[in-house]
Structure formats: structure tokens, C-alpha cells
C-alpha positions in Angstrom: 11.1 -29.2 -6.6 9.2 -28.4 -9.8 5.7 -27.1 -10.0 3.1 -29.0 -12.1 0.1 -27.5 -13.8 -2.4 -28.4 -11.1 -0.6 -26.2 -8.5 0.9 -29.1 -6.6 4.6 -29.7 -6.3 6.7 -32.8 -6.7 9.7 -33.4 -4.6 12.9 -35.1 -5.7 11.3 -38.5 -5.3 8.3 -37.4 -7.5 5.9 -37.5 -4.5 3.1 -35.0 -4.5 3.5 -32.4 -1.8 0.0 -31.0 -0.9 -0.2 -27.6 0.8 -1.6 -27.1 4.3 -4.4 -24.7 5.1 -1.8 -21.9 5.3 -0.8 -22.6 1.7 2.7 -23.9 2.5 3.7 -27.5 1.8 4.3 -29.3 5.2 7.3 -31.0 3.6 9.2 -27.8 3.3 7.8 -26.0 6.4 10.1 -25.7 9.4 7.1 -25.8 11.7 6.2 -29.4 10.8 8.3 -30.7 13.6 6.1 -28.8 16.1 2.6 -29.4 14.6 3.0 -32.8 12.9 1.7 -31.6 9.5 -1.6 -30.3 8.3 -4.3 -30.5 5.6 -6.4 -28.0 3.7 -9.3 -26.4 5.5 -11.9 -28.3 3.4 -10.2 -31.7 3.7 -12.6 -34.2 5.3 -9.9 -35.1 7.8 -9.3 -31.5 8.8 -11.3 -31.7 12.1 -9.3 -34.8 13.1 -6.0 -33.1 12.3 -7.1 -30.1 14.4 -7.9 -32.4 17.3 -4.5 -34.2 16.9 -2.8 -30.8 17.1 -4.8 -29.9 20.2 -3.7 -33.2 21.8 0.0 -32.9 20.8 0.5 -29.1 21.3 -2.2 -28.4 23.9 -3.9 -25.9 21.6 -5.4 -25.8 18.1 -3.7 -24.4 15.1 -5.5 -21.0 14.6 -4.9 -21.1 10.9 -6.4 -24.5 10.3 -9.3 -23.7 12.7 -10.1 -20.5 10.8 -9.9 -22.3 7.4 -12.3 -25.0 8.6 -14.7 -22.3 10.0 -14.6 -20.2 6.8 -14.8 -23.3 4.6 -11.7 -22.4 2.5 -9.0 -24.8 1.3 -6.2 -22.4 1.8 -5.7 -19.0 3.4 -4.6 -17.5 0.1 -8.1 -18.2 -1.4 -9.9 -16.5 1.5 -11.3 -13.0 1.0 -10.1 -12.0 4.5 -6.4 -12.9 3.9 -4.2 -11.6 5.2 -6.1 -11.4 8.5 -5.4 -10.8 12.2 -4.7 -14.5 12.8 -1.6 -14.3 10.5 -0.5 -10.9 11.8 -0.8 -12.0 15.5 1.3 -15.2 15.0 3.4 -14.2 12.0 3.2 -17.9 11.2 4.0 -19.1 8.6 4.3 -15.6 6.9 6.2 -12.7 8.3 4.6 -9.3 8.7 6.5 -8.0 5.7 5.2 -10.9 3.5 1.6 -10.3 4.8 1.9 -6.6 3.9 3.0 -7.5 0.5 0.1 -9.9 0.0 -2.3 -7.1 1.2 -0.7 -4.6 -1.2 -1.1 -7.0 -4.2 -4.8 -7.7 -3.3 -5.6 -3.9 -3.2 -3.9 -3.1 -6.5 
């Protein structure tokens, strides 16, 4: 994959891979099999995607739910990131990665 100037990524078939609310592209995320894929928190279809996840998994994605509530596209653009939602689930980022994000934000 190669990054392009707008921050999106192209896969080997030159298809745009849009990141989900967590900031990870669903196409490269190992959790896509469980959740079915996601959208940004400000996407007009985000509430529908959240409802689909509730129907399929039996519970909503806490990351997408938070992004919708806080009206942010991606967690990485949220003032609160990294927050308790990520630390509690460690999905999609590990505690070590979250600590690193926190360190960079405070420096």
C-alpha cells in the first residue's frame, strides 16, 4: 500500500481504503471479520453502521459510538484520545501503543 497526499491509502488494486472511526482501515484490520467494517464518526451512515453492528454482534462498537457522540471523524483527532474506551478494550490499539500516543500528545 502507498499513502497519498490526502491521508487515504491505496491498496494493490488502487482502491481507496478509508479509515474507520478508530483510525485503522477496515481492509487491513483483523477485527473486520467480527464487526463487518466501519465508517468515520461523522459519516452520515455511521448510525446505520452502529445499528448493524448491534444486530450482528449483539452490542454496539464503543469506539464508533463514542466518535458519533463526540462528533469526530477519527479517534486520533479527538482531544480525549487515548481514552478509557481504548484502554478498556485495547481494540484496535494495545496499551503500549496507547501509552505512546499519550506521551506524544503531552510532549
